[in-house]
N, C-alpha and C positions, 0 to 999 in steps of 0.2 A: 871313777868307773870305765870301763872299756866301751868302746863305740859297738852299736848294734851290728852284727854281721849274720846273715841268713845264707845257711850252707846252700839252698837252692836257687839263689839271686841268679846266678849265671844261666841256669836252665830257664828262669822268668824272661831274662833279657832275650834269650835265642826265640822263645815261643812269642813275645812280643813282635819281634823282627820278622818271624814267619807269619804272623798275622798280617803284618804291613805288608808283606810280599803278596800274600794271597788276597789283600784287599785290592790292591795294585792290577793283580790278574783279573780278578771279578770285574774289576771296573773296564778294563780294556775288551774282556768278553762279553760285557754289555754293549761296550761301543760297537763291537763287530755285529751283534746280533741287530742293533738299531739300524746300523748301515746296510745290513742285508735286507731288512724289512723296507728301508725306502728303497734299494735298488728294485725291488718286487713291485712296491706301489708304482713307480716311477715307469715300470715297462708295462703294470696294467693299464696307467694312465695313458702311456703312448698309443697302446692296442686301442683304447677305447676312444682316442681322440680319431685314431685313423679310420675306425669304423664309424664313427660319426659323420667324419668327412666323406667317407666312401657314399652313405646312405642320402648325404645332401646332394650328390652329384644327380644328373638325369640318368634315366635307365640306360642309355646307348653308351655314355661314358663310363658307366659305374661296370659294366660287366668285365671288361678288362682287368680293373682294379681287383675285384672281388674273386676273379680266377688267381689272381698274383696273391692276395690274401689268403685264399684257401691252400693253396699251393706251399706258402710258408707257413701256414697255422701248424702243421705236424711239428716243424723244427720250432717254432715258438714254445708250443706244448711241452717238448722236450725240455726246451732252456728253461722253461718255469718250474717243471718238475725237478729238474736240478738246482735250481735256487732253493726250492723250497725242501730239497733234501738237506743243502747246505745250512739252511734255517734252522732246521731239525738238529743237525749235527751240533751247531754253534750252541743252541738252546740246552742241550744236553751237556755241553761241555762248561757253560754258564751254571747249569745247575750243579754238575759234580763240583764245580769250585766253590759254590756257595755252602754245600753240604760239609766240604772240608773246612771252609771259613768257620762255620758254626761249630765244629768240633774243636779248631785251634782256639776259638774266642771261649769256648768252654772250658777248655784247660787253662787258658789264662787265667779267667775269672777265679777259678780252683785255686791256681797258684798265688793270686794276690791276695785270696780270703787266707790262705796259710800264712802267708808272709804278714798279714796284719795281726794274725792271732799269735804269732810268733814275737812280732813287735811289740803287742800290748801286754804278752807274758815277761818280756824284757823290762819293759817300763815299771810292771809291778814288782818284778824283783830289784829293779835298782830302787824304787821307792821303799821297798821293805828294807833294802840295805841301808840307805840313808837313813831311815827311821832309826835302824838298830844303832848305828853310828852315833846320832844324836840322842838315844836313850841311853847308851854307854858314856858318852861326855857328861851327861847329867847325872848318872849315878857316881861318876869318878867325881864331880865338883861337890855333890852332897856327901860324899863320904871325906873328903878333904875338909869341908866344912864342920862337919860331926867331929871330927878328929881334932881339930883346933880347940874344941870346946865351945860352951854357949858364951863367953865373953865376946867372941867375934861375930857370933849370930845377932841379928838385929830384930830388935822385940818389934812385934806386930801392934802391939798396945802403944808403945812408947812413941 
């Protein structure tokens, strides 16, 4: 019997490869999102530490530092807004990649199911062909034994 060949195997291989590439892209996007979140957290921690440091100073020494912080707060706010915008963009990209990954994974699972069904059908046909061959061999042997006559047949009772 010839070996099993599925006509869509190359397509399944391409889909598997594409899924692997998308999985790597999703992982990279998740790492970028995490890095951006860490950067925002570090910036917020630095700002909080600076404000705590200023509030611990005596009132006379605190005034020039407060004026500096107030002067820089607008720039800091813009920088934080830019970081938040970048984080939103990165998260949207990650979600888009996840959606594409879900689609390609569903396609792969469907193709694998179709392949398994085709393999099962092939195996059933192979088993039926083998059984047919055994039946034919048994019929030929029986006809030969009958053609030789009853002398060559062994008696069950004897």
